[in-house]
N, CA, C and O of each residue as an XYZ file, in Angstrom:
392
protein
N     100.391     23.970     37.814
C     100.982     23.359     38.994
C     102.491     23.580     38.938
O     103.115     23.305     37.913
N     103.079     24.065     40.010
C     104.499     24.364     40.038
C     105.352     23.116     40.209
O     104.868     22.057     40.609
N     106.636     23.268     39.894
C     107.568     22.145     39.987
C     107.656     21.611     41.418
O     107.722     20.398     41.622
N     107.657     22.501     42.403
C     107.765     22.052     43.793
C     106.569     21.200     44.187
O     106.719     20.188     44.871
N     105.391     21.608     43.758
C     104.187     20.847     44.088
C     104.193     19.498     43.374
O     103.824     18.487     43.971
N     104.608     19.465     42.101
C     104.692     18.210     41.357
C     105.707     17.271     41.990
O     105.453     16.074     42.122
N     106.858     17.812     42.382
C     107.886     16.988     43.009
C     107.400     16.444     44.347
O     107.661     15.287     44.676
N     106.697     17.262     45.120
C     106.131     16.819     46.394
C     105.144     15.672     46.168
O     105.196     14.657     46.862
N     104.242     15.841     45.190
C     103.263     14.797     44.897
C     103.952     13.526     44.409
O     103.562     12.420     44.784
N     104.974     13.684     43.573
C     105.699     12.535     43.039
C     106.384     11.759     44.158
O     106.351     10.528     44.166
N     106.999     12.459     45.093
C     107.683     11.790     46.189
C     106.705     11.057     47.096
O     106.985      9.944     47.542
N     105.562     11.673     47.370
C     104.608     11.050     48.273
C     103.746      9.997     47.581
O     103.144      9.154     48.246
N     103.686     10.040     46.269
C     102.951      9.006     45.545
C     103.696      7.686     45.580
O     103.097      6.641     45.328
N     104.989      7.705     45.887
C     105.793      6.497     45.905
C     105.715      5.766     47.238
O     106.219      4.649     47.353
N     105.104      6.363     48.237
C     104.991      5.704     49.534
C     104.028      4.534     49.425
O     102.904      4.679     48.944
N     104.483      3.375     49.876
C     103.653      2.184     49.770
C     102.986      1.886     51.106
O     103.577      2.063     52.172
N     101.766      1.441     51.023
C     101.031      1.017     52.201
C     100.897     -0.496     52.094
O     100.153     -0.993     51.249
N     101.602     -1.224     52.935
C     101.631     -2.678     52.846
C     100.269     -3.285     53.133
O      99.532     -2.823     54.004
N      99.954     -4.328     52.382
C      98.707     -5.043     52.599
C      97.549     -4.555     51.754
O      96.496     -5.193     51.758
N      97.686     -3.485     51.048
C      96.614     -2.953     50.216
C      97.093     -2.895     48.771
O      97.642     -1.887     48.326
N      96.874     -4.003     48.038
C      97.383     -4.108     46.671
C      96.849     -3.015     45.759
O      97.603     -2.442     44.972
N      95.560     -2.720     45.854
C      94.990     -1.690     44.989
C      95.638     -0.339     45.261
O      95.970      0.399     44.334
N      95.812     -0.029     46.520
C      96.413      1.257     46.885
C      97.855      1.331     46.403
O      98.294      2.370     45.911
N      98.592      0.235     46.543
C      99.983      0.205     46.084
C     100.038      0.407     44.577
O     100.828      1.211     44.081
N      99.202     -0.320     43.853
C      99.181     -0.190     42.392
C      98.744      1.210     41.972
O      99.295      1.775     41.027
N      97.776      1.761     42.654
C      97.304      3.102     42.335
C      98.419      4.122     42.515
O      98.662      4.943     41.630
N      99.098      4.074     43.658
C     100.142      5.060     43.903
C     101.379      4.826     43.040
O     102.076      5.779     42.693
N     101.659      3.580     42.692
C     102.760      3.314     41.760
C     102.449      3.909     40.388
O     103.304      4.535     39.763
N     101.215      3.704     39.932
C     100.808      4.273     38.639
C     100.792      5.794     38.699
O     101.208      6.464     37.754
N     100.313      6.334     39.807
C     100.315      7.789     39.985
C     101.740      8.336     39.939
O     101.989      9.380     39.336
N     102.661      7.637     40.571
C     104.062      8.053     40.569
C     104.609      8.103     39.147
O     105.318      9.043     38.789
N     104.283      7.097     38.334
C     104.763      7.059     36.955
C     104.145      8.185     36.132
O     104.842      8.864     35.379
N     102.841      8.380     36.277
C     102.163      9.442     35.519
C     102.715     10.816     35.918
O     102.911     11.678     35.062
N     102.965     11.017     37.209
C     103.559     12.282     37.643
C     104.993     12.428     37.131
O     105.446     13.545     36.880
N     105.705     11.325     36.975
C     107.037     11.375     36.374
C     106.959     11.849     34.931
O     107.787     12.643     34.485
N     105.944     11.353     34.193
C     105.744     11.805     32.813
C     105.454     13.305     32.776
O     106.021     14.037     31.966
N     104.578     13.743     33.649
C     104.232     15.165     33.712
C     105.462     16.007     34.068
O     105.718     17.039     33.448
N     106.214     15.555     35.069
C     107.424     16.266     35.485
C     108.429     16.351     34.334
O     108.982     17.418     34.070
N     108.667     15.226     33.648
C     109.625     15.201     32.537
C     109.174     16.130     31.414
O     109.984     16.865     30.849
N     107.893     16.097     31.096
C     107.370     16.967     30.041
C     107.566     18.436     30.391
O     108.012     19.225     29.558
N     107.230     18.799     31.626
C     107.349     20.204     32.036
C     108.801     20.667     32.064
O     109.107     21.773     31.620
N     109.696     19.829     32.582
C     111.104     20.220     32.629
C     111.668     20.322     31.226
O     112.405     21.260     30.922
N     111.330     19.358     30.355
C     111.815     19.373     28.969
C     111.372     20.662     28.278
O     112.152     21.300     27.572
N     110.120     21.029     28.492
C     109.550     22.203     27.827
C     110.097     23.518     28.396
O     110.329     24.469     27.650
N     110.302     23.570     29.712
C     110.612     24.836     30.365
C     112.095     25.084     30.662
O     112.447     26.142     31.183
N     112.961     24.127     30.339
C     114.361     24.350     30.708
C     114.987     25.457     29.849
O     114.585     25.684     28.708
N     115.959     26.120     30.419
C     116.650     27.221     29.736
C     117.706     26.614     28.822
O     118.537     25.817     29.258
N     117.665     26.998     27.561
C     118.528     26.390     26.557
C     119.816     27.183     26.355
O     120.209     27.419     25.213
N     120.477     27.597     27.422
C     121.686     28.393     27.312
C     122.918     27.575     26.966
O     123.657     27.926     26.045
N     123.146     26.500     27.688
C     124.330     25.669     27.503
C     123.927     24.368     26.810
O     123.073     23.634     27.307
N     124.547     24.085     25.655
C     124.177     22.914     24.860
C     124.476     21.620     25.611
O     123.683     20.680     25.552
N     125.606     21.555     26.318
C     125.971     20.332     27.038
C     125.002     20.043     28.184
O     124.593     18.899     28.382
N     124.642     21.063     28.925
C     123.697     20.870     30.027
C     122.330     20.480     29.479
O     121.654     19.624     30.049
N     121.923     21.096     28.386
C     120.642     20.757     27.766
C     120.637     19.301     27.315
O     119.644     18.600     27.510
N     121.731     18.837     26.714
C     121.834     17.453     26.264
C     121.801     16.487     27.450
O     121.126     15.459     27.387
N     122.512     16.800     28.515
C     122.504     15.952     29.705
C     121.107     15.876     30.325
O     120.655     14.805     30.731
N     120.438     17.014     30.391
C     119.089     17.041     30.958
C     118.130     16.204     30.123
O     117.361     15.411     30.666
N     118.173     16.377     28.814
C     117.277     15.624     27.941
C     117.584     14.128     27.980
O     116.673     13.303     27.904
N     118.866     13.778     28.098
C     119.236     12.371     28.219
C     118.698     11.781     29.515
O     118.160     10.674     29.515
N     118.836     12.510     30.617
C     118.327     12.040     31.910
C     116.809     11.863     31.871
O     116.288     10.869     32.376
N     116.109     12.808     31.282
C     114.651     12.706     31.195
C     114.224     11.547     30.293
O     113.240     10.867     30.581
N     114.954     11.324     29.216
C     114.657     10.200     28.323
C     114.803      8.878     29.055
O     113.947      8.001     28.933
N     115.887      8.726     29.818
C     116.073      7.484     30.565
C     115.067      7.345     31.706
O     114.693      6.227     32.062
N     114.630      8.450     32.277
C     113.579      8.403     33.286
C     112.311      7.807     32.682
O     111.675      6.945     33.288
N     111.950      8.264     31.499
C     110.752      7.752     30.833
C     110.944      6.316     30.354
O     110.028      5.500     30.455
N     112.125      6.005     29.837
C     112.419      4.660     29.364
C     112.340      3.638     30.497
O     111.935      2.496     30.282
N     112.723      4.050     31.688
C     112.728      3.121     32.815
C     111.327      2.687     33.236
O     111.187      1.707     33.968
N     110.301      3.384     32.798
C     108.936      3.016     33.182
C     108.324      1.969     32.255
O     107.284      1.399     32.583
N     108.940      1.705     31.113
C     108.358      0.757     30.169
C     108.263     -0.653     30.744
O     107.302     -1.370     30.465
N     109.244     -1.053     31.539
C     109.218     -2.377     32.146
C     108.032     -2.559     33.078
O     107.433     -3.633     33.128
N     107.695     -1.509     33.814
C     106.556     -1.581     34.737
C     105.270     -1.810     33.964
O     104.476     -2.680     34.322
N     105.057     -1.034     32.904
C     103.849     -1.209     32.096
C     103.862     -2.573     31.414
O     102.816     -3.206     31.268
N     105.050     -3.030     30.993
C     105.152     -4.353     30.357
C     104.754     -5.472     31.295
O     104.029     -6.387     30.905
N     105.227     -5.407     32.537
C     104.862     -6.427     33.527
C     103.352     -6.412     33.759
O     102.736     -7.473     33.864
N     102.759     -5.244     33.839
C     101.311     -5.143     34.060
C     100.533     -5.770     32.906
O      99.573     -6.504     33.139
N     100.930     -5.494     31.677
C     100.238     -6.049     30.512
C     100.403     -7.565     30.459
O      99.448     -8.291     30.181
N     101.613     -8.033     30.724
C     101.873     -9.480     30.679
C     101.076    -10.206     31.762
O     100.493    -11.259     31.506
N     101.053     -9.647     32.961
C     100.284    -10.271     34.039
C      98.789    -10.227     33.745
O      98.067    -11.172     34.061
N      98.328     -9.153     33.153
C      96.913     -9.034     32.809
C      96.479    -10.011     31.735
O      95.317    -10.416     31.694
N      97.404    -10.395     30.864
C      97.065    -11.333     29.790
C      97.335    -12.782     30.191
O      97.192    -13.686     29.368
N      97.723    -13.010     31.437
C      97.921    -14.378     31.924
C      99.277    -14.958     31.596
O      99.447    -16.176     31.632
N     100.245    -14.123     31.276
C     101.566    -14.626     30.906
C     102.583    -14.589     32.023
O     103.784    -14.648     31.760
N     102.136    -14.494     33.263
C     103.061    -14.429     34.394
C     103.867    -15.707     34.509
O     103.315    -16.800     34.382
N     105.154    -15.589     34.745
C     106.028    -16.746     34.889
C     106.701    -17.168     33.602
O     107.616    -17.990     33.633
N     106.274    -16.626     32.464
C     106.877    -16.982     31.187
C     108.159    -16.196     30.941
O     108.569    -15.368     31.754
N     108.776    -16.476     29.806
C     110.038    -15.834     29.444
C     109.850    -14.329     29.270
O     110.666    -13.538     29.742
N     108.779    -13.941     28.598
C     108.531    -12.517     28.376
C     108.343    -11.782     29.704
O     108.806    -10.654     29.871
N     107.664    -12.432     30.639
C     107.501    -11.839     31.974
C     108.855    -11.662     32.653
O     109.117    -10.623     33.260
N     109.705    -12.666     32.553
C     111.027    -12.590     33.179
C     111.867    -11.463     32.582
O     112.574    -10.761     33.305
N     111.789    -11.292     31.269
C     112.535    -10.222     30.599
C     112.006     -8.847     31.043
O     112.787     -7.956     31.376
N     110.696     -8.688     31.046
C     110.106     -7.410     31.452
C     110.404     -7.118     32.924
O     110.671     -5.972     33.285
N     110.359     -8.132     33.762
C     110.650     -7.974     35.171
C     112.119     -7.592     35.386
O     112.426     -6.744     36.225
N     113.020     -8.217     34.628
C     114.440     -7.865     34.745
C     114.677     -6.428     34.287
O     115.467     -5.705     34.895
N     113.996     -6.010     33.216
C     114.115     -4.633     32.751
C     113.612     -3.671     33.814
O     114.220     -2.629     34.062
N     112.488     -4.030     34.443
C     111.908     -3.204     35.503
C     112.836     -3.121     36.693
O     113.034     -2.037     37.242
N     113.404     -4.224     37.100
C     114.264     -4.250     38.292
C     115.613     -3.562     38.056
O     116.186     -2.986     38.981
N     116.117     -3.619     36.824
C     117.444     -3.046     36.572
C     117.409     -1.556     36.301
O     118.453     -0.904     36.314
N     116.226     -1.000     36.053
C     116.180      0.434     35.752
C     115.800      1.252     36.941
O     115.718      2.476     36.846
């Protein structure tokens, strides 16, 4: 799958359809998984000519992946019945700030 097709899917996976929780959660998860795929492919296929550009790219991709941890954390906390607790608030703040 080419980068253009992955980017197209990633952009359209983020579109939310109000009123359908399952669909919203599905497309949010799809967006994150496609972000992982995109980051992996770019990391693997980038041209390693300039060290500074390579470092900036890898840093950006690392933070892209790091920003998804809050989303998974909120899902796990809500699934275990911990919604509204301190841990939920911390994970939610991490999710909202990234």
